[in-house]
Backbone bond lengths (Angstrom), bond angles and torsions (degrees), N, CA, C in turn:
res aa  C-N    CA-C-N  psi(-1)  N-CA   C-N-CA  omega(-1)  CA-C   N-CA-C  phi
1 X - - - 1.460 - - 1.531 112.58 -
2 X 1.306 117.76 -18.61 1.459 120.34 -173.74 1.521 112.99 -73.27
3 X 1.321 117.93 -14.58 1.464 119.70 179.14 1.528 112.15 -112.04
4 X 1.339 117.30 15.96 1.458 121.82 178.61 1.526 109.07 -113.97
5 X 1.321 116.33 123.43 1.465 122.46 178.86 1.524 108.17 -102.24
6 X 1.326 116.98 123.12 1.459 121.82 178.99 1.532 108.90 -90.72
7 X 1.307 116.81 125.93 1.461 121.68 177.74 1.526 109.19 -123.55
8 X 1.313 115.53 146.33 1.463 120.69 177.58 1.521 108.52 -167.53
9 X 1.361 114.90 162.86 1.465 120.54 177.88 1.529 109.52 -103.37
10 X 1.317 115.13 152.51 1.467 120.36 -178.79 1.522 109.95 -151.36
11 X 1.342 116.80 133.20 1.461 121.24 171.58 1.523 109.02 -80.33
12 X 1.320 116.55 129.47 1.464 121.83 172.93 1.529 107.87 -113.06
13 X 1.331 115.91 122.65 1.459 121.92 -178.15 1.525 110.39 -91.56
14 X 1.329 115.14 149.90 1.457 120.17 -179.34 1.525 111.47 -66.12
15 X 1.328 117.29 -35.51 1.460 121.23 179.77 1.521 109.07 -158.81
16 X 1.323 115.75 161.98 1.456 121.43 175.60 1.523 109.94 -90.41
17 X 1.332 115.72 158.45 1.463 119.56 179.15 1.520 111.10 -63.99
18 X 1.301 117.77 -36.61 1.469 121.40 179.36 1.525 108.98 -136.42
19 X 1.328 115.84 140.28 1.452 122.02 -179.61 1.521 110.05 -138.51
20 X 1.325 115.30 154.59 1.459 121.18 177.91 1.525 109.48 -102.77
21 X 1.325 116.07 138.57 1.458 122.37 178.64 1.528 108.93 -129.93
22 X 1.327 115.51 144.84 1.453 121.43 172.30 1.528 107.35 -102.75
23 X 1.341 116.99 114.13 1.460 122.58 -174.08 1.516 110.54 -119.37
24 X 1.320 114.74 149.81 1.461 120.31 172.31 1.523 109.61 -71.79
25 X 1.332 118.06 159.53 1.477 119.85 -178.18 1.526 113.82 -55.58
26 X 1.336 117.89 -35.81 1.455 120.68 -178.20 1.533 112.91 -99.69
27 X 1.328 117.51 13.16 1.467 121.12 -177.39 1.527 109.74 -92.59
28 X 1.331 115.99 137.68 1.463 121.19 -179.68 1.520 110.37 -76.17
29 X 1.317 115.82 150.48 1.460 120.88 176.25 1.526 109.48 -70.12
30 X 1.320 118.10 139.71 1.480 120.66 -178.98 1.523 110.49 -66.94
31 X 1.331 115.74 143.26 1.457 122.03 178.00 1.519 109.23 -91.13
32 X 1.317 116.05 119.54 1.458 121.69 -179.94 1.521 108.08 -121.99
33 X 1.327 116.29 123.24 1.462 120.84 -177.00 1.522 110.33 -129.86
34 X 1.326 115.33 154.25 1.460 121.76 173.33 1.521 107.71 -160.47
35 X 1.319 116.32 160.31 1.459 120.26 -178.72 1.527 111.91 -67.11
36 X 1.335 116.16 -37.87 1.455 120.45 -178.53 1.523 108.92 -152.40
37 X 1.326 116.40 130.85 1.456 120.19 176.87 1.523 111.41 -72.10
38 X 1.328 116.44 -19.07 1.463 120.68 178.74 1.520 111.68 -80.83
39 X 1.327 117.31 -33.57 1.461 121.92 -177.05 1.526 109.55 -119.48
40 X 1.319 116.18 72.33 1.460 122.07 178.09 1.527 108.79 -76.78
41 X 1.327 116.47 138.77 1.466 121.12 -178.83 1.532 110.65 -56.47
42 X 1.316 116.09 134.07 1.459 121.06 -178.09 1.523 109.39 -146.33
43 X 1.314 115.38 157.69 1.460 122.95 178.26 1.520 107.80 -135.76
44 X 1.335 116.55 136.09 1.463 120.59 176.10 1.520 109.68 -90.65
45 X 1.342 115.15 137.90 1.465 121.94 179.71 1.525 109.74 -122.31
46 X 1.312 114.80 149.33 1.459 122.08 170.01 1.526 107.40 -106.13
47 X 1.323 116.63 118.47 1.462 121.17 -177.64 1.516 110.17 -112.81
48 X 1.328 115.64 150.30 1.464 121.70 -179.99 1.525 109.00 -143.16
49 X 1.335 116.30 123.93 1.466 121.36 177.95 1.523 108.91 -139.66
50 X 1.306 115.69 157.01 1.452 122.79 171.60 1.517 107.93 -135.97
51 X 1.299 117.13 177.24 1.463 119.13 -175.56 1.524 110.78 -71.80
52 X 1.340 117.36 131.28 1.475 120.04 177.57 1.525 110.95 -66.19
53 X 1.317 114.50 162.49 1.460 120.52 179.67 1.521 109.39 -126.14
54 X 1.342 114.58 140.46 1.462 121.68 -179.53 1.524 108.37 -134.39
55 X 1.342 115.42 155.39 1.460 118.78 176.25 1.526 109.59 -85.87
56 X 1.314 117.40 -175.53 1.462 121.81 -176.81 1.521 112.34 -64.01
57 X 1.324 117.21 -23.51 1.466 120.85 179.54 1.520 112.98 -91.36
58 X 1.320 116.68 0.79 1.454 119.92 179.92 1.512 114.13 88.24
59 X 1.325 118.02 7.00 1.461 121.00 178.38 1.534 110.02 -78.14
60 X 1.304 116.21 140.82 1.460 121.67 -176.50 1.527 111.36 -71.81
61 X 1.325 116.10 127.22 1.450 122.22 174.61 1.522 111.98 -102.12
62 X 1.327 115.69 -34.01 1.468 121.65 -178.19 1.521 107.10 -153.46
63 X 1.331 116.78 125.37 1.466 120.77 -173.74 1.523 113.00 -70.73
64 X 1.333 117.54 -23.22 1.461 120.43 -178.06 1.523 113.96 83.16
65 X 1.322 118.16 -6.89 1.463 121.78 -178.52 1.531 109.17 -92.56
66 X 1.330 115.96 106.29 1.462 121.09 -178.12 1.525 110.61 -77.99
67 X 1.327 117.52 -48.85 1.460 119.82 179.43 1.514 111.61 166.66
68 X 1.329 114.61 165.06 1.463 121.99 174.70 1.527 106.64 -136.47
69 X 1.328 116.68 127.79 1.454 121.92 -168.07 1.531 110.16 -126.75
70 X 1.334 118.49 121.95 1.472 120.84 179.58 1.522 111.68 -78.52
71 X 1.318 115.79 142.50 1.465 120.99 174.56 1.533 107.76 -86.52
72 X 1.327 115.97 93.61 1.460 121.17 -175.87 1.526 110.02 -139.82
73 X 1.322 114.27 164.02 1.465 123.09 172.16 1.517 109.04 -130.81
74 X 1.302 116.68 153.39 1.459 122.61 173.03 1.525 108.22 -104.99
75 X 1.342 116.49 120.15 1.456 122.12 -178.21 1.528 110.04 -130.77
76 X 1.352 117.87 146.35 1.472 119.63 176.78 1.523 111.01 -73.51
77 X 1.338 115.63 142.11 1.467 120.11 178.68 1.528 109.79 -67.31
78 X 1.317 115.93 136.66 1.462 120.67 -177.53 1.524 112.12 -79.88
79 X 1.332 117.25 -32.22 1.466 121.30 -177.05 1.519 110.28 -129.45
80 X 1.307 115.28 158.99 1.459 121.04 176.23 1.528 109.96 -82.99
81 X 1.309 116.46 151.64 1.461 122.69 175.52 1.515 108.28 -145.69
82 X 1.333 116.34 -179.49 1.462 119.76 -179.59 1.529 111.58 -69.79
83 X 1.341 117.27 -16.08 1.461 120.87 -177.30 1.529 113.03 -96.51
84 X 1.330 117.35 -27.07 1.470 119.19 -179.84 1.516 108.90 -161.53
85 X 1.316 115.08 160.52 1.458 121.87 -179.58 1.523 110.23 -92.35
86 X 1.329 115.89 162.95 1.456 120.63 179.05 1.530 110.03 -61.70
87 X 1.315 116.06 139.61 1.453 121.43 -178.80 1.509 114.30 95.65
88 X 1.338 117.72 -12.75 1.462 120.24 177.31 1.525 109.73 -66.66
89 X 1.320 116.87 135.63 1.458 120.88 -179.00 1.527 110.06 -70.08
90 X 1.318 115.60 127.95 1.461 122.21 -179.97 1.522 110.07 -118.57
91 X 1.327 115.04 152.67 1.459 121.17 177.23 1.524 109.38 -90.10
92 X 1.318 116.08 122.78 1.459 122.02 179.26 1.533 108.66 -118.85
93 X 1.327 115.42 139.08 1.451 119.43 179.96 1.532 110.83 -81.48
94 X 1.322 115.63 149.64 1.464 121.98 173.02 1.528 106.68 -96.43
95 X 1.308 116.95 106.37 1.462 120.86 -172.94 1.523 113.31 -87.84
96 X 1.314 117.47 -18.43 1.461 120.89 -179.55 1.526 109.08 -121.57
97 X 1.330 115.95 114.59 1.459 121.40 -177.23 1.530 109.09 -101.05
98 X 1.321 116.49 119.84 1.454 120.73 176.02 1.528 110.11 -111.15
99 X 1.309 116.21 -178.02 1.459 120.91 -175.01 1.523 112.07 -65.17
100 X 1.324 117.95 -35.31 1.459 120.44 -179.49 1.535 110.96 -67.21
101 X 1.331 116.50 -43.60 1.467 119.95 178.79 1.521 110.54 -64.95
102 X 1.323 116.41 -44.92 1.468 120.09 179.87 1.528 110.54 -61.57
103 X 1.329 117.46 -43.48 1.464 120.67 179.32 1.527 110.85 -61.50
104 X 1.320 117.32 -41.94 1.463 120.11 -179.07 1.524 111.53 -64.24
105 X 1.336 117.01 -37.66 1.471 119.50 179.43 1.527 110.87 -70.55
106 X 1.321 116.86 -38.54 1.466 119.61 178.35 1.527 110.88 -63.81
107 X 1.330 116.72 -43.78 1.461 120.87 -173.96 1.527 112.21 -81.91
108 X 1.333 117.27 -40.71 1.462 120.27 -173.13 1.524 113.18 -90.21
109 X 1.326 117.94 -19.66 1.461 119.83 -177.48 1.530 112.62 -119.13
110 X 1.340 116.84 -49.47 1.461 119.03 -175.09 1.521 112.42 -72.20
111 X 1.328 118.11 -48.52 1.462 119.80 -178.17 1.532 112.59 -60.65
112 X 1.345 120.12 -44.87 1.475 118.36 175.18 1.523 113.25 -61.07
113 X 1.346 117.33 -35.74 1.466 119.78 178.29 1.519 111.44 -66.52
114 X 1.329 116.98 -37.68 1.466 120.15 177.41 1.522 110.15 -64.45
115 X 1.329 116.60 -46.83 1.465 119.66 -179.21 1.525 111.60 -64.16
116 X 1.312 116.97 -30.02 1.464 120.61 -178.46 1.529 112.67 -78.97
117 X 1.340 117.68 -36.57 1.470 120.73 -171.25 1.521 113.83 -104.56
118 X 1.307 118.89 -15.77 1.459 119.85 -174.15 1.528 111.17 -68.08
119 X 1.332 118.68 138.69 1.473 120.82 179.04 1.519 111.75 -56.60
120 X 1.299 116.62 128.49 1.457 121.29 -174.87 1.531 112.56 -64.00
121 X 1.316 117.41 -23.45 1.459 120.30 -178.70 1.525 111.36 -66.37
122 X 1.342 116.96 -24.62 1.466 121.38 -179.17 1.525 112.21 -114.41
123 X 1.311 117.61 18.91 1.465 120.19 -174.78 1.521 112.19 -63.87
124 X 1.318 118.67 -28.90 1.456 120.96 -178.05 1.512 114.32 -89.23
125 X 1.338 117.47 -9.35 1.469 120.79 -179.27 1.524 110.12 -81.60
126 X 1.340 117.87 156.38 1.470 120.11 178.56 1.533 111.91 -61.78
127 X 1.321 116.33 135.80 1.460 123.62 176.84 1.524 107.01 -120.28
128 X 1.323 116.76 127.60 1.452 121.49 -175.93 1.531 110.17 -108.76
129 X 1.320 116.22 130.74 1.463 122.45 173.86 1.520 107.23 -100.40
130 X 1.328 116.29 112.26 1.463 120.47 -178.51 1.521 109.72 -93.61
131 X 1.316 116.52 119.42 1.453 122.84 176.60 1.525 108.90 -118.43
132 X 1.338 115.87 163.33 1.454 117.97 175.38 1.528 109.58 -86.76
133 X 1.326 116.21 -170.95 1.462 120.27 -171.58 1.525 112.77 -101.86
134 X 1.332 117.71 30.75 1.458 120.90 178.39 1.533 110.26 -64.96
135 X 1.317 116.10 149.77 1.470 121.01 -176.37 1.534 113.48 -60.39
136 X 1.350 120.35 -38.63 1.472 118.58 -178.93 1.518 114.36 -69.98
137 X 1.335 118.66 -10.46 1.456 120.17 -176.52 1.524 110.55 -75.62
138 X 1.319 114.94 147.62 1.465 120.81 -175.66 1.530 110.04 -79.45
139 X 1.330 115.62 159.03 1.454 121.35 -179.87 1.520 112.17 -74.36
140 X 1.310 115.45 159.85 1.464 120.19 -178.46 1.520 111.95 -65.89
141 X 1.333 117.52 -23.30 1.465 121.70 -178.56 1.526 111.85 -106.21
142 X 1.337 116.73 25.81 1.466 120.21 -179.12 1.533 109.89 -61.38
143 X 1.310 116.84 121.90 1.466 121.53 -174.05 1.522 112.15 -66.35
144 X 1.321 117.07 -40.84 1.464 120.02 -178.83 1.521 110.69 -64.71
145 X 1.339 116.56 -39.46 1.467 119.73 176.85 1.522 110.63 -65.57
146 X 1.320 117.44 -47.37 1.456 120.67 -176.27 1.522 112.11 -62.44
147 X 1.331 116.76 -33.41 1.457 119.39 179.82 1.528 112.14 -70.66
148 X 1.338 117.22 -21.91 1.471 120.78 179.64 1.523 112.93 -102.21
149 X 1.324 117.81 -12.32 1.464 120.97 -174.54 1.513 113.75 -82.76
150 X 1.325 117.96 -9.18 1.461 120.80 -177.70 1.531 112.41 -111.23
151 X 1.321 117.00 14.71 1.461 119.73 179.48 1.536 110.65 -72.45
152 X 1.337 115.59 153.04 1.468 123.38 176.14 1.527 112.77 57.63
153 X 1.332 117.38 27.92 1.454 120.43 176.68 1.512 115.26 81.05
154 X 1.321 118.98 7.84 1.464 121.76 -179.91 1.526 110.00 -87.39
155 X 1.313 115.27 152.40 1.468 122.64 176.30 1.531 107.45 -124.81
156 X 1.329 116.26 87.73 1.464 122.24 -175.51 1.522 108.21 -107.12
157 X 1.325 116.32 130.90 1.452 121.77 -176.51 1.530 110.19 -129.37
158 X 1.312 115.72 159.22 1.457 122.81 177.38 1.523 110.32 -102.73
159 X 1.327 115.81 139.61 1.458 121.97 170.61 1.521 107.91 -137.48
160 X 1.330 116.62 160.38 1.464 121.85 178.01 1.520 109.64 -114.22
161 X 1.322 115.84 140.71 1.454 119.89 176.68 1.530 109.29 -74.81
162 X 1.327 118.31 160.55 1.467 120.21 179.09 1.523 110.72 -56.56
163 X 1.329 118.32 139.00 1.473 119.97 -178.46 1.522 112.13 -62.61
164 X 1.335 115.15 146.39 1.467 122.55 177.87 1.526 112.37 59.02
165 X 1.326 116.87 33.34 1.466 120.41 -177.80 1.520 110.96 -129.81
166 X 1.341 117.95 74.61 1.473 118.83 176.87 1.520 112.98 -64.14
167 X 1.351 117.22 -19.18 1.457 120.36 178.90 1.526 112.29 -66.86
168 X 1.330 118.10 -13.25 1.456 121.44 -179.78 1.521 112.29 -94.68
169 X 1.323 117.29 6.35 1.459 122.27 179.20 1.516 108.78 -117.11
170 X 1.329 116.66 116.82 1.458 120.26 -174.96 1.527 111.88 -67.14
171 X 1.327 117.17 -23.35 1.462 120.16 178.36 1.529 110.98 -68.46
172 X 1.329 116.37 -42.90 1.457 120.31 178.97 1.524 112.05 -73.89
173 X 1.320 117.87 -24.94 1.455 120.81 -177.47 1.522 113.01 -70.13
174 X 1.317 118.55 -24.10 1.452 117.98 -178.64 1.507 115.95 176.57
175 X 1.324 117.10 -22.88 1.466 118.83 -174.27 1.515 111.84 -65.26
176 X 1.334 117.48 -45.78 1.462 120.18 -179.62 1.526 111.62 -61.13
177 X 1.317 117.25 -44.65 1.461 120.29 -179.91 1.527 111.17 -62.44
178 X 1.317 116.35 -36.82 1.463 120.37 -178.32 1.528 111.67 -65.91
179 X 1.332 117.02 -49.93 1.462 118.07 -177.86 1.531 111.29 -73.94
180 X 1.344 117.73 -25.46 1.460 118.61 175.40 1.516 110.65 -68.75
181 X 1.337 117.26 -36.92 1.457 119.92 175.13 1.521 111.98 -62.42
182 X 1.337 117.01 -39.03 1.462 120.32 176.54 1.524 110.87 -67.63
183 X 1.320 116.29 -37.48 1.470 120.02 -178.85 1.523 111.73 -66.37
184 X 1.326 118.28 -37.95 1.462 121.67 179.81 1.527 111.78 -63.77
185 X 1.328 117.73 -26.61 1.459 120.92 -179.32 1.524 112.35 -70.26
186 X 1.318 118.11 -16.83 1.460 120.86 -175.12 1.523 113.51 -94.17
187 X 1.340 118.25 -11.05 1.468 123.62 174.00 1.528 112.52 50.09
188 X 1.317 119.75 63.66 1.476 121.00 176.98 1.518 110.95 -70.16
189 X 1.332 116.57 153.16 1.475 120.91 -178.51 1.528 112.47 -124.78
190 X 1.322 118.04 12.13 1.465 122.22 176.74 1.513 108.87 -154.45
191 X 1.327 116.12 168.08 1.460 119.73 -179.77 1.524 110.91 -63.62
192 X 1.328 116.81 -42.89 1.467 119.78 178.90 1.527 111.10 -63.08
193 X 1.338 116.81 -39.76 1.466 120.24 178.37 1.524 111.01 -67.64
194 X 1.339 116.86 -35.62 1.462 120.34 177.18 1.525 110.83 -64.60
195 X 1.327 116.77 -44.51 1.459 120.43 178.58 1.527 110.62 -62.04
196 X 1.315 116.50 -42.45 1.465 120.26 178.69 1.524 111.40 -64.28
197 X 1.333 116.91 -38.95 1.462 120.79 -179.86 1.526 111.18 -66.41
198 X 1.337 116.89 -42.16 1.463 120.27 179.24 1.526 110.25 -66.30
199 X 1.331 117.16 -42.44 1.460 120.09 178.96 1.524 111.11 -63.98
200 X 1.326 116.99 -39.71 1.466 120.48 178.72 1.526 110.77 -65.77
201 X 1.334 116.77 -41.32 1.465 120.26 178.17 1.523 111.10 -63.75
202 X 1.335 116.06 -39.38 1.462 120.60 177.76 1.526 110.82 -63.61
203 X 1.310 117.15 -44.28 1.466 121.05 -177.38 1.528 112.08 -69.00
204 X 1.338 117.13 -35.37 1.463 120.90 -175.23 1.525 113.31 -85.39
205 X 1.323 117.77 -11.59 1.459 119.34 -178.93 1.524 109.51 -66.00
206 X 1.321 116.90 130.17 1.458 121.48 -172.55 1.530 111.53 -72.45
207 X 1.326 117.74 133.45 1.476 120.13 177.25 1.527 112.57 -59.71
208 X 1.336 117.79 -30.27 1.473 119.38 178.18 1.522 110.91 -63.08
209 X 1.339 117.19 -37.54 1.460 120.40 177.69 1.522 110.85 -70.76
210 X 1.325 116.42 -36.80 1.463 119.61 175.44 1.519 110.35 -62.26
211 X 1.317 116.80 -38.53 1.460 120.53 177.67 1.521 111.16 -64.21
212 X 1.339 117.59 -35.47 1.463 120.51 176.91 1.533 110.73 -62.77
213 X 1.329 116.36 -36.16 1.461 119.45 178.01 1.522 110.69 -66.33
214 X 1.321 117.25 -35.46 1.457 119.55 176.11 1.531 111.08 -68.30
215 X 1.332 117.98 -31.33 1.460 120.13 174.05 1.528 110.56 -65.99
216 X 1.347 116.45 -36.06 1.463 120.16 174.29 1.518 110.60 -62.95
217 X 1.340 116.29 -39.96 1.462 120.58 177.09 1.525 110.80 -61.21
218 X 1.318 117.20 -40.00 1.460 120.52 177.26 1.524 111.02 -61.91
219 X 1.341 116.55 -41.04 1.464 120.15 178.38 1.522 111.19 -62.97
220 X 1.336 116.52 -38.84 1.464 120.00 177.34 1.528 110.54 -64.08
221 X 1.317 116.69 -40.82 1.458 119.73 178.56 1.524 111.14 -62.72
222 X 1.334 116.54 -41.17 1.466 120.09 178.74 1.524 110.59 -62.92
223 X 1.338 116.36 -42.85 1.465 120.10 179.95 1.522 111.58 -64.71
224 X 1.338 116.42 -38.91 1.468 120.04 178.25 1.530 110.63 -65.03
225 X 1.330 116.65 -38.79 1.463 119.64 176.93 1.525 110.80 -64.35
226 X 1.333 116.04 -41.57 1.459 119.26 179.41 1.527 111.60 -68.09
227 X 1.323 116.23 -27.97 1.469 120.46 177.21 1.520 111.59 -88.71
228 X 1.346 116.15 13.23 1.462 122.08 175.93 1.528 112.69 61.36
229 X 1.310 115.87 44.44 1.449 120.90 174.41 1.499 115.29 88.33
230 X 1.324 119.13 -4.03 1.459 121.03 -179.03 1.516 110.16 -89.28
231 X 1.349 116.02 147.85 1.466 119.77 173.54 1.527 110.85 -107.38
232 X 1.328 117.27 17.85 1.459 122.29 175.78 1.528 107.84 -99.88
233 X 1.313 115.42 85.70 1.454 120.33 -173.28 1.530 110.09 -74.29
234 X 1.299 117.10 96.95 1.455 121.89 179.11 1.518 108.19 -132.59
235 X 1.336 116.80 121.39 1.457 120.89 -175.73 1.519 110.09 -110.87
236 X 1.313 117.83 151.15 1.464 119.74 176.89 1.516 111.70 -67.61
237 X 1.332 115.93 162.55 1.464 121.35 -178.84 1.522 110.06 -68.36
238 X 1.325 116.41 139.00 1.460 121.74 176.49 1.519 108.19 -133.87
239 X 1.325 116.49 148.16 1.458 120.78 -173.86 1.524 112.13 -79.54
240 X 1.349 117.03 -40.57 1.456 119.35 -171.82 1.507 113.96 -80.59
241 X 1.305 118.61 -23.79 1.457 122.08 -171.97 1.522 109.74 -125.72
242 X 1.333 115.10 139.64 1.455 120.16 174.91 1.525 107.95 -82.55
243 X 1.299 116.97 105.63 1.460 120.18 -172.37 1.509 112.55 -71.19
244 X 1.328 118.52 -21.80 1.456 120.39 177.13 1.521 110.57 -66.06
245 X 1.335 116.48 -27.57 1.463 119.38 -178.73 1.521 112.07 -95.31
246 X 1.320 118.53 -14.69 1.448 121.17 179.92 1.522 108.76 -89.36
247 X 1.348 115.69 75.95 1.461 120.30 -175.54 1.522 112.85 -67.83
248 X 1.335 116.25 -18.30 1.458 118.01 -178.26 1.523 112.00 -81.35
249 X 1.355 118.24 -4.61 1.450 120.26 179.64 1.518 111.16 -85.51
250 X 1.317 118.24 147.11 1.464 120.47 175.28 1.519 110.78 -72.81
251 X 1.318 118.31 118.97 1.462 122.39 -176.52 1.524 109.45 -91.10
252 X 1.307 115.65 76.27 1.460 121.30 -177.79 1.515 107.44 -137.28
253 X 1.311 116.48 130.92 1.459 120.51 -172.87 1.525 112.68 -66.49
254 X 1.333 118.10 -30.64 1.454 119.98 -174.53 1.524 112.42 -103.84
255 X 1.325 117.17 27.90 1.466 120.56 179.41 1.524 109.32 -75.58
256 X 1.310 115.67 142.63 1.453 120.93 177.43 1.525 109.54 -60.85
257 X 1.332 120.41 129.47 1.478 122.10 179.67 1.519 112.60 -56.11
258 X 1.317 117.42 -31.32 1.472 119.34 178.73 1.522 111.08 -64.34
259 X 1.341 116.32 -37.40 1.466 119.74 177.59 1.517 110.92 -66.48
260 X 1.338 117.24 -37.52 1.466 120.28 178.47 1.518 110.00 -64.08
261 X 1.349 116.06 -40.18 1.459 118.99 177.89 1.515 112.41 -61.67
262 X 1.337 116.53 -39.53 1.463 119.86 177.40 1.515 111.15 -64.93
263 X 1.334 116.77 -40.56 1.459 120.16 179.78 1.512 111.37 -65.28
264 X 1.345 117.00 -38.77 1.470 120.21 179.04 1.523 109.31 -64.27
265 X 1.321 116.90 -40.89 1.463 120.36 179.60 1.524 111.05 -61.66
266 X 1.339 116.39 -36.69 1.466 119.51 178.63 1.507 111.60 -70.25
267 X 1.330 118.02 -30.42 1.456 121.17 -178.16 1.522 112.56 -75.75
268 X 1.324 116.97 -24.93 1.464 119.98 -176.46 1.523 111.22 -75.25
């Protein structure tokens, strides 16, 4: 896992439709406004992480956080307003991601970040970028990518995760939800503030917690192996254990009973 970089896109919203607050008896309720509850301001980000590394004493050697990049453009304002004059550069979101945009972000942002942050001791070993099978993603044999992936002595390659298997992506397993929870605590009120909040949440997220998410990924891999390659975790009915709550068990009707017994032992 230490040489596999997980990449994926994620929409980050400026605020949720409803939030809970703990207020003192004499404290006023916070005022939250937006133009439309249906179309809340959001920005798409491309995130890339790999498994952190620690020494025998638990000291951090490599955080595993490659980077998080917003899909945005800078455009001059067409009209003047009370907040800025015409011609002022504004941040605009890119709402439609195609293959050309995705390729440019991988080559111009992700690859330089990998070369900058990757541990030099493994710089010559193969590094795999795992992406899902979304249509805007580039092919494994993309010539433009391959011509840029071998610069400075690096050997960076593309691979695709199994189709319809979000459990094989550490970002979907928990990392995105974690940094989104941190981002909501900062209450941004503009696109630039939202980008800053997401970047701050990404930077402050502890590598030890990221490593725990990779341990969850390992558990998913074990369960998939026990389910004989299926990601439809369905287990037969058992009297002693509530299988709906035993999420670590392989939910497959034709699983060997001996494997189920081993899984139960691990859950206890």
